[in-house]
N, C-alpha and C positions, 0 to 999 in steps of 0.2 A: 069585783069591785076594790079599787083602791082604799087602803086602811090610812084613816088620817094620824098624822104623829100626834104620839098623846101630850105634847106642850102645847098644840092649839087649846086643847082642853083647859091646861095648866094656867095658860094666859087669861082665860074664860073665868076661871075660877078664882082669880087672885095669887093662886098658889105660887106663879112664876115670879111674880115682883115681891111676894113675901120672902121666898127663898133667895132671890137676889139680895135683899136687903141683908138677912141674916149671913149670907157669906161675906158681903163688904165689910160687916161688923168683924167677923173671923181675921180680916189683914190687920188690924188693929192691934193684935197679939197673935201674930201668925202660926197657927198650928193647922194649916190645912193639911200638909201630910205628915208622916210618920217621924219627920227630923225635930216637928214641933219647937222651931228656932225662938217665936215669942217675940220678934220683931214688929215694929210697927210700921209695917209696909204702906201705910194711909200717908205717913209722914216721911216717906222716901228710904226708910231703912231696907235693907237688903240683908237676909240668913244667906244658908248654905246652898241655895239654888242661886242666888243673885236677881231673882225676880222683884221688881218695884213695884209700884202703884198704877201702872197702866201696862197693858197688855203689850207684848211684844210679838212680831210675826215675822218669822223668815222667809217663808214662800207661802204661795197659794194656788192652788191650779187644781184641774181633774188629774187623777193619779189611775194608770190603768194596771199596775202590779200589786195591787192589794189581792188577796182571796177572791175568789170568780166571785160569790155573792157580794161583794163589797165593791169590786172595780164593773161587775158587769159587762156591759158594751159601751157605756157613755162615761165611764169613769168614777171615781169616787171624788167629791168634792174636797180635796185634804185642804188642811189649814195648820202648817206647820209652826208651833208656837217654840220661842228661844226659851234657853235653859231648861233645867231639870231638877228635879228632887232627890233622881237617884246616882246621877253621876257614874254610868259603868264606866271603866278604864280603857273598855276596849270598844267604846260607842263608834260607830260609822259617821255619825253625825256630829263629830266632836265641836267642830265651828259653833254647831248652832245650841247642843246641850250645853257643852261646859263653856264655850265663850260668847255665848248670848248673840251670836250675829242677828241681826234682823233691825226691825225698827219699832218704835212706840207707836200705837195705832190707839185712836178714840173707840169708844162703845158704837158710835154710829159708822166709823170706817169698819169697824170688825162685823157689825150687821150687814154692809154693803159688800164685803167679801162673800158672806154666805149667800144674799140674794143674787150675785153675779154668778157664782157657783150654779146654785138651780137655774138661773137662766141660759146657763150654757149647758143645760141637759143632765147635769150629773144627777146621779141616783140618792145619793144622802152627802150631808155635810159631816167629813171626817176630821175631828179635832185630834191633833198630834202632841202628844205630852202636854196633855190639858191640865193634870193635878193643879198645878200650882197658879192656874189662871180660872178658875170655876169661877170666882164673883166675877171677873170680865165676862166670862162666856155667857152666864144667866143675865149680867146687865147689858148683853149686846142684843141677847135673844128677845127682849123685849120689842126693841125698834125693828127686829128683823120680822118676826112672826105678824107685826103690825104692817109690816111691810108685803107681806104676802107669803114667807117660808112655808113649806109643808113637807119638806121632805124630810127622811129619818135622820136624827143625829146618831154619830159614831163617837164613843168616848174611846180614845186609842189611847193605851195607858200602860206603863211599866209595870202595874197592879202595886208600886209604893203607892197606896191610898190608904187614906183613914176612912174606917166606915162612918164617923161622922160626917166627913165631906161628903161622901159617895150619897148618903141618906139626902143631903139637899136636890141631888139629882132626881129622886126616885119620883115617877110621874113625869119626868121632863127628857131624859136621855131613852132613846129608843133600843140602839144595839151597843153593848159593850165589847170592845176588844183588847182585854188585856193580856199582856206577856205573863207567862209562870216562867220565871227565868232561871232558879238555882234552888235545889231542894235542901242544901248544906249551908248551914251558919257560916261556914268558916269562908266556903267560898265566896258567899255574898261579901263577907268582910274583907277579904282580900280584892276582890275587885270594885266594890262600891263603899266601902267603907260602913256599910249598913246590915250587922249581923241579923237585924231585927226584920231583914227583908222576907225571908221564907213564911213567918209567921203572919205577917204584914199581908202578904201577897195571899195566903189561907184565906185569910179574915176577908179581906176585899173581894176576892172572885167569888165567896161563897156568898157577900152581900149582892154583888153583880148578879148572879145567880137567882138569888130569890128575887129581885125587882124585875128582871126581863125574862127568865125562864130561858129553855132551849130556842138556838136560832131557828125563826121562822121565816120562810121563804114565799116570794110571791109566784104566779104560774109562770114567770120568766126565769124563775131561779134566783131572782135578787132578794136579799135580807130587807125584812122590813122590822123585825126586832128582835131581841134575844142576845145571846151570850156566843162569842166565838173567841177560843183561846189560841192564844199563840205560845210557842215553846220553842227557842234557840238551840240547837245542839250543838255542845261544847266538846273539845277534844278530851281524849280520857274519860268520857262518862261523868265529867264534872258537874253537869246540870243535874245529875240525878234524875234522868229520864223517867226510868220504869216507877219510880216513886211519886214523881209529879203526876204521871198518868193513872197509877193507881188512886191517888188522891182525888182527880178530876172524876174517874168513874165512879167513884165508891160514895162520894161526898158532896159533888156535884151534880150530874148526872151522866150516866151510862150510855144516856143520847147525845152527849156534847159535840159540839162540832170544834175541832182542834187541828191548828196547821202546826204541823213538826218540821221545823224551817233547817234546811242545811247550810244557810250563807255565813257561818260565824267567820271571820277574819281577823287575824290577830293585828291588834293596834298598841304601840307602846303608849303609855301613859304619857301626855304632852304637858306637866304641870310646870316642869323645868328640874324636877328634882329628880330625875334619873331613873325612879320606880319602873319596873317592869310590870307586865300583867302577871298574873297569879298562875304559880305553878309551870305546867308544860302547855299554857293557853297560848304560846308565841307560834303556833303552828295552825293552820285550817285542818278542820276535821277530814278525816279520809272517807271513801266512800264505805268501807265496811261498817263504820262508828255510825254514819247515817243509818243504813241497813239496817242494824241493831236497834237503833233507836224506835224506828218505825215499829221493827217486831215485837219491841216492848209495849209501843202504843197498842199494836193489835191484839197483843196477848189480854188487854184489859177487856176485851170483848165488844160491842157494837159502836165504840166511837167512831164518830163523822171522822174522817180525814181528809184535809183537804190536798188535791193534788198540786205539788210545786210549782209554780209560776216563776218565769225569769224575764219576762219582759215589765218594762215599767217605765212611766213618762210622769214628768212632773215640771207644770209651768211657774218660773219664777216670778217676781217683781220686784219693783227697784223702789 
């Protein structure tokens, strides 16, 4: 039997409208993410991430390269948002996250994208880099749900999220899909200028786990709710994989669904100041380093590890 997404009830009870209004108020002195810039985005001011008062979307379409429970057989309905509050200097989507490639869209246009993805048969709506666009997502959900949206919502994030913002999503988001990028504050500072990332990620993922619980699948192996954690292996063990996995197993859930990812590629920071990526991160990881990371994950017990998948597809828009 199909399980209805919880945001439908949130609309019926008035929670969705209330949380959308609260989120919009937060934009007037923006502290949606841990940067807490304090700019008035409602007036068009921009902070660290560069996001303004209208949602900016780079691409949207069915995505077949996510984890198996997310992509399934019909794809994940992915909406790539522009800008980013974390700003890793090795980001593979630099033009989107750092340079803000995309176009501004209204709430109704964003709702239309969600409904179009559902109509195309996607298993879910997958918001990529959503932290700084939470007010717009909640506002757009109002016309989307009224228009018949019913598939699960995926919050696909770096985990550089404030708990206060995440609590606006309690009872609305079905599936949380955070990264846990680094354990070490120095690595986070070197690569993102965010030494508070490890602590912010621990708090955020704990809150996501509290809200959503372990990843739950339907009879076809497709995710309907819960938490899926990603971890990108870095060269030289710089991500602190063993400590990250120990935290997940002991503080989140021993049954957590985790994807240990091998696709790190070196990228020079392209702001024009000539800065390079941290330490020896200008090389890909080796096969041995990836196998070591998997062993560290398996050593923590019954964590559910996603098998690597390398095929992907995303449909863009003009």
